[in-house]
C-alpha positions as CSV (number, residue, x, y, z in Angstrom):
1,X,-148.5,73.1,83.0
2,X,-145.3,75.0,83.4
3,X,-142.1,75.8,81.5
4,X,-138.6,76.6,82.5
5,X,-139.5,80.3,82.9
6,X,-142.0,79.5,85.6
7,X,-139.9,77.5,88.1
8,X,-136.2,77.8,89.0
9,X,-133.7,75.7,90.8
10,X,-130.5,76.7,92.5
11,X,-127.3,75.8,90.7
12,X,-124.2,75.4,92.8
13,X,-121.2,77.7,92.0
14,X,-117.9,76.0,92.8
15,X,-116.3,79.4,93.3
16,X,-118.9,80.6,95.8
17,X,-117.3,81.9,99.0
18,X,-120.3,82.5,101.2
19,X,-121.9,79.7,103.1
20,X,-125.1,78.2,101.8
21,X,-126.9,75.3,103.5
22,X,-127.2,72.0,101.7
23,X,-130.6,72.1,100.1
24,X,-132.8,71.4,97.1
25,X,-134.4,74.7,96.2
26,X,-137.3,75.1,93.8
27,X,-138.9,78.5,93.5
28,X,-141.2,80.6,91.4
29,X,-139.2,82.7,88.9
30,X,-141.9,85.1,87.9
31,X,-142.3,88.3,90.0
32,X,-145.1,87.7,92.4
33,X,-144.9,84.0,91.6
34,X,-147.1,81.7,89.5
35,X,-147.9,79.5,92.4
36,X,-146.1,76.6,90.9
37,X,-143.9,76.0,94.0
38,X,-147.0,75.7,96.2
39,X,-148.6,73.3,93.7
40,X,-145.4,71.2,93.6
41,X,-145.2,70.8,97.4
42,X,-147.8,68.0,97.9
43,X,-146.2,66.2,94.9
44,X,-142.6,66.6,96.1
45,X,-142.1,63.0,97.2
46,X,-143.4,61.7,93.9
47,X,-141.1,64.1,92.1
48,X,-138.1,63.0,94.1
49,X,-138.8,59.3,93.4
50,X,-139.2,60.1,89.7
51,X,-136.0,62.0,89.7
52,X,-134.2,59.2,91.4
53,X,-135.5,56.7,88.8
54,X,-134.5,58.9,86.0
55,X,-130.9,59.3,87.2
56,X,-130.7,55.6,88.2
57,X,-131.9,54.3,84.9
58,X,-130.0,56.7,82.6
59,X,-127.5,54.6,80.6
60,X,-124.9,57.4,80.4
61,X,-121.5,56.5,82.0
62,X,-120.2,60.0,82.5
63,X,-119.3,60.8,86.0
64,X,-121.0,64.2,85.7
65,X,-124.1,62.7,84.2
66,X,-125.6,64.0,81.0
67,X,-128.4,66.4,79.9
68,X,-130.9,63.5,80.2
69,X,-130.2,62.7,83.9
70,X,-128.6,65.5,86.0
71,X,-127.6,68.5,83.7
72,X,-129.8,71.5,83.9
73,X,-129.9,73.6,80.6
74,X,-130.5,76.8,82.5
75,X,-127.6,76.4,85.0
76,X,-125.6,79.6,85.1
77,X,-122.6,77.6,86.4
78,X,-122.5,75.3,83.3
79,X,-123.2,72.2,85.4
80,X,-119.6,72.4,86.6
81,X,-120.1,70.6,90.0
82,X,-122.6,67.9,89.0
83,X,-121.9,64.3,89.8
84,X,-124.3,61.5,88.8
85,X,-123.4,59.2,91.7
86,X,-123.7,62.1,94.2
87,X,-127.1,63.0,92.7
88,X,-128.3,59.4,93.5
89,X,-126.9,59.7,97.1
90,X,-128.6,63.0,97.7
91,X,-131.9,61.9,96.2
92,X,-131.9,58.7,98.3
93,X,-131.2,60.7,101.5
94,X,-133.9,63.3,100.8
95,X,-136.4,60.6,100.0
96,X,-135.6,58.8,103.2
97,X,-135.7,62.0,105.3
98,X,-139.1,63.0,103.7
99,X,-140.5,59.5,104.6
100,X,-139.3,59.8,108.2
101,X,-140.8,63.3,108.5
102,X,-144.1,62.2,107.1
103,X,-144.2,59.2,109.4
104,X,-143.6,61.5,112.4
105,X,-146.4,63.9,111.3
106,X,-148.8,61.0,110.8
107,X,-148.0,59.7,114.3
108,X,-148.5,63.1,115.8
109,X,-151.8,63.6,114.1
110,X,-152.9,60.1,115.3
111,X,-151.9,60.9,118.9
112,X,-153.9,64.2,118.7
113,X,-157.0,62.3,117.5
114,X,-156.7,59.8,120.3
115,X,-156.0,62.3,123.0
116,X,-159.6,63.1,123.9
117,X,-158.8,66.2,125.9
118,X,-160.9,69.4,125.2
119,X,-158.0,71.3,123.6
120,X,-157.2,68.7,121.0
121,X,-159.4,68.5,118.0
C-alpha cells in the first residue's frame, strides 16, 4: 500500500539548463524513506509492462496524452513536455533493455554454477 506522498517520480522541466541523464526515476519521498523504492525494484519489469499497456490501450487521441495514461497530477512542470507516442517508445526501450540485462545476469549465474572451481559457489 502506498499513496502519492510515499513515492515520487522525476518530472522533466523544459527550461532546465543543467544536464540530466535520460532516466526513469522513482524514489522515496519521505525523509529516511518508507522502503517503497526497494519493494518496487523486484516488480519493476511488471510495472513497466503494465504502464506500457495502460498507455497503449488508452483511447485518448491527444499528442500529450491525458491524465489516464501519461499525465502526472503531482508534476511541478504541469506535464509540459509529455508525449504519448514518446512514452510508448521509452517504455518499449526500457522493457527491452531490462530483458537483455536479466538474460545476461541469468547466463552469468548459470556459468558460475557450472564452473566448478573452488572460488565459485
